[in-house]
C-alpha positions as CSV (number, residue, x, y, z in Angstrom):
1,M,-125.4,124.9,113.6
2,D,-125.5,126.8,116.9
3,F,-122.4,128.9,117.3
4,N,-124.0,131.6,119.5
5,T,-121.1,133.7,120.8
6,G,-123.0,135.2,123.6
7,S,-120.8,134.8,126.7
8,G,-122.0,134.7,130.2
9,G,-121.2,137.5,132.6
10,G,-122.4,135.6,135.7
11,S,-120.2,133.4,137.7
12,G,-120.9,129.7,138.0
13,A,-123.1,127.4,135.9
14,G,-126.3,128.6,137.3
15,G,-125.9,132.3,137.0
16,S,-128.9,134.2,135.7
17,S,-128.7,136.3,132.5
18,G,-129.8,139.4,134.3
19,G,-132.4,140.4,131.6
20,T,-134.8,139.0,129.1
21,G,-132.4,139.8,126.2
22,G,-129.4,137.8,127.5
23,P,-128.3,134.4,126.4
24,P,-130.0,131.3,127.8
25,P,-128.8,130.4,131.3
26,R,-126.1,127.8,131.6
27,V,-127.5,124.9,133.6
28,S,-126.2,121.5,134.5
29,G,-128.2,118.8,132.9
30,G,-130.3,120.3,130.2
31,T,-132.5,118.6,127.6
32,T,-130.6,119.2,124.4
33,G,-129.6,115.5,123.9
34,G,-127.6,115.0,127.1
35,D,-124.5,112.9,127.7
36,F,-123.5,109.8,125.8
37,D,-124.8,106.7,127.5
38,Y,-123.0,103.4,126.8
39,R,-126.1,101.5,128.0
40,N,-127.9,102.7,124.8
41,L,-124.8,102.5,122.7
42,G,-125.8,103.0,119.1
43,P,-128.6,105.5,119.3
44,S,-126.9,107.5,122.1
45,F,-123.6,107.7,120.2
46,V,-125.3,108.9,117.0
47,Q,-127.4,111.5,119.0
48,T,-124.4,112.7,120.9
49,A,-122.2,113.0,117.9
50,R,-124.9,114.9,116.0
51,E,-125.4,117.3,118.9
52,V,-121.7,118.1,119.4
53,L,-121.2,118.6,115.7
54,F,-124.2,120.7,114.8
55,N,-125.4,122.2,118.1
56,P,-122.3,122.5,120.3
57,V,-123.4,125.5,122.3
58,G,-126.7,123.8,123.3
59,F,-124.9,120.5,124.0
60,F,-122.2,121.8,126.3
61,R,-124.7,124.2,127.9
62,G,-127.0,121.4,128.8
63,I,-124.9,118.4,129.9
64,R,-123.7,117.7,133.5
65,R,-120.5,119.2,134.7
66,E,-119.5,116.3,137.0
67,G,-120.5,112.8,138.1
68,D,-119.3,110.6,135.3
69,F,-115.9,110.2,133.6
70,V,-116.7,106.9,132.0
71,N,-119.2,107.9,129.3
72,P,-117.3,110.9,127.9
73,L,-114.1,108.7,127.9
74,L,-115.9,105.9,126.0
75,F,-117.4,108.3,123.5
76,A,-113.9,109.7,122.6
77,V,-112.5,106.2,122.5
78,I,-115.2,105.0,120.1
79,C,-114.7,108.0,117.8
80,A,-110.9,107.3,117.7
81,L,-111.5,103.6,117.1
82,I,-113.9,104.2,114.2
83,S,-111.5,106.5,112.5
84,A,-108.5,104.2,113.1
85,V,-110.4,101.1,111.9
86,V,-111.7,102.9,108.8
87,G,-108.2,104.3,108.0
88,G,-106.6,100.9,108.7
89,V,-109.1,99.0,106.5
90,L,-108.5,101.5,103.6
91,A,-104.7,101.1,104.0
92,F,-105.2,97.3,104.0
93,V,-107.4,97.4,100.9
94,I,-104.8,99.6,99.1
95,S,-102.1,97.1,100.0
96,L,-104.2,94.2,98.6
97,A,-104.8,96.2,95.4
98,T,-101.1,97.0,94.9
99,G,-99.7,93.8,96.4
100,N,-97.3,95.7,98.7
101,G,-96.9,95.0,102.3
102,I,-100.1,93.1,103.0
103,G,-98.8,91.4,106.1
104,G,-97.5,94.6,107.5
105,S,-100.8,96.4,106.8
106,L,-102.7,93.7,108.6
107,A,-100.4,93.8,111.6
108,G,-100.7,97.6,111.6
109,L,-104.5,97.4,111.6
110,I,-104.5,94.9,114.5
111,S,-102.0,97.0,116.6
112,T,-104.1,100.1,115.9
113,I,-107.2,98.5,117.2
114,I,-105.3,97.4,120.3
115,F,-103.4,100.6,121.1
116,T,-105.8,103.3,120.0
117,P,-108.0,103.1,123.1
118,I,-105.0,103.3,125.4
119,G,-103.4,106.2,123.6
120,T,-106.8,108.0,123.4
121,A,-107.4,107.7,127.1
122,I,-103.9,108.9,128.0
123,G,-104.2,111.8,125.6
124,L,-107.6,112.8,127.0
125,F,-106.3,113.1,130.6
126,I,-103.1,114.9,129.5
127,G,-105.0,117.3,127.3
128,G,-107.6,117.8,130.0
129,A,-104.9,118.5,132.6
130,I,-103.2,121.1,130.4
131,Y,-106.5,122.9,129.6
132,H,-107.6,122.8,133.2
133,L,-104.4,124.3,134.4
134,L,-105.1,127.3,132.1
135,V,-108.7,127.3,133.3
136,L,-107.5,127.7,136.8
137,L,-105.2,130.6,135.7
138,I,-107.6,132.4,133.3
139,V,-111.2,131.5,134.1
140,R,-112.3,133.7,137.0
141,P,-113.8,134.2,139.5
142,S,-115.0,130.6,139.4
143,H,-114.9,127.4,137.3
144,Q,-116.7,124.0,137.3
145,G,-113.7,121.7,138.1
146,F,-111.5,119.3,136.2
147,E,-114.2,116.9,135.1
148,A,-116.0,119.7,133.2
149,T,-112.8,120.4,131.3
150,F,-112.3,116.7,130.7
151,R,-115.8,116.5,129.2
152,V,-115.0,119.2,126.8
153,V,-111.8,117.5,125.6
154,A,-113.6,114.1,125.3
155,Y,-116.7,115.3,123.4
156,A,-114.6,117.6,121.1
157,S,-112.9,114.4,120.0
158,V,-115.9,113.8,117.8
159,V,-113.9,115.4,115.0
160,Q,-111.8,112.2,115.0
161,L,-114.6,110.5,113.2
162,F,-113.4,112.3,110.0
163,S,-109.7,112.2,110.5
164,W,-109.3,109.2,108.2
165,L,-110.3,111.5,105.3
166,A,-106.9,113.1,105.6
167,V,-105.4,110.2,103.6
168,I,-107.2,111.5,100.5
169,P,-104.5,112.7,98.0
170,I,-104.2,116.5,97.5
171,L,-107.4,117.2,99.6
172,G,-106.0,115.5,102.6
173,I,-104.0,118.5,103.9
174,L,-107.0,120.8,103.5
175,I,-109.3,118.3,105.3
176,A,-106.8,117.9,108.1
177,I,-106.6,121.7,108.6
178,A,-110.4,121.9,108.6
179,I,-110.7,119.2,111.2
180,A,-108.1,120.9,113.4
181,I,-109.8,124.2,113.1
182,Y,-113.2,122.8,114.0
183,S,-111.7,120.9,116.9
184,V,-110.5,124.3,118.2
185,V,-113.9,125.8,117.7
186,L,-115.6,123.0,119.6
187,S,-113.1,123.2,122.4
188,V,-113.6,127.0,122.7
189,L,-117.4,126.7,122.8
190,G,-117.1,123.8,125.3
191,I,-114.8,125.7,127.7
192,R,-117.0,128.8,127.5
193,E,-120.2,127.0,128.2
194,M,-119.1,124.4,130.7
195,H,-117.2,127.0,132.8
196,A,-119.6,129.9,132.2
197,T,-116.9,132.2,131.1
198,T,-116.3,134.6,128.2
199,T,-115.4,133.7,124.7
200,G,-112.1,135.6,125.0
201,R,-111.0,133.6,128.0
202,A,-112.1,130.3,126.4
203,V,-110.1,131.2,123.3
204,A,-107.0,131.9,125.5
205,V,-107.4,128.5,127.3
206,V,-107.5,126.6,124.0
207,L,-105.0,128.6,121.9
208,I,-102.2,129.1,124.4
209,P,-101.2,125.4,124.2
210,V,-101.4,125.5,120.4
211,I,-99.2,128.6,120.2
212,L,-96.7,127.2,122.6
213,V,-96.4,123.9,120.7
214,T,-96.1,125.8,117.4
215,I,-93.3,127.9,118.8
216,L,-91.5,124.8,120.2
217,L,-91.8,123.0,116.8
218,V,-90.4,126.1,115.0
219,L,-87.5,126.3,117.4
220,I,-86.8,122.5,117.0
221,F,-87.0,122.8,113.2
222,G,-84.7,125.8,113.2
223,A,-82.2,124.1,115.4
224,V,-82.2,121.1,113.1
225,L,-81.7,123.3,110.1
226,F,-78.9,125.2,111.9
227,A,-77.2,121.9,112.8
228,I,-77.4,120.7,109.2
229,F,-76.0,124.0,107.9
230,A,-73.2,124.0,110.4
231,A,-72.3,120.4,109.6
232,S,-72.2,121.2,105.8
233,Q,-70.0,124.3,106.4
234,S,-67.5,122.3,108.5
235,Q,-66.9,119.8,105.7
């Protein structure tokens, strides 16, 4: 796996390294596998997934920064659908084996297939907008635009291919944590390479939303506990 942490000191995607010992220059449209192309669906999907998972630095460094929302969006939707279908089929098989809620499981599987693409698309644009707001605030003196950020969010969704493994008893929690961590890693590498910024700034872009959401959840949980405690004391 390529996790080269060398961060670019130049501004823009085409900045030179300034010496023979620096990291490879970040260019738009390299030859490390390239973007997903729905016109070559199967082979392109496998190639892209393999590159993002095992060579994320080379992948994000080499792909285009703009010019196509459709292919990254479709790649993320396919990843989400594969995981949703596999998880739904497993739930349906378990229902058949136990004889509990077969009709409900089948209906759930069908609704998952219908609504997963919609939810994934909405989530990608919202996530991309949040990340790019932070890119505008943190990544200086230049950046590569919203589409570059959107591509990072879309291709980092490759981890969804394994999210169905979280249903495994006992190991499920550990698997879910590992998937979440690797998603953060891919997002950091993607922001760093696509916007030609430093690792520290990329980490800030990715982790600030995580920290804020965590704080919000803790506050909500604390408020609920306080309300329950207050209600029990008033009785």
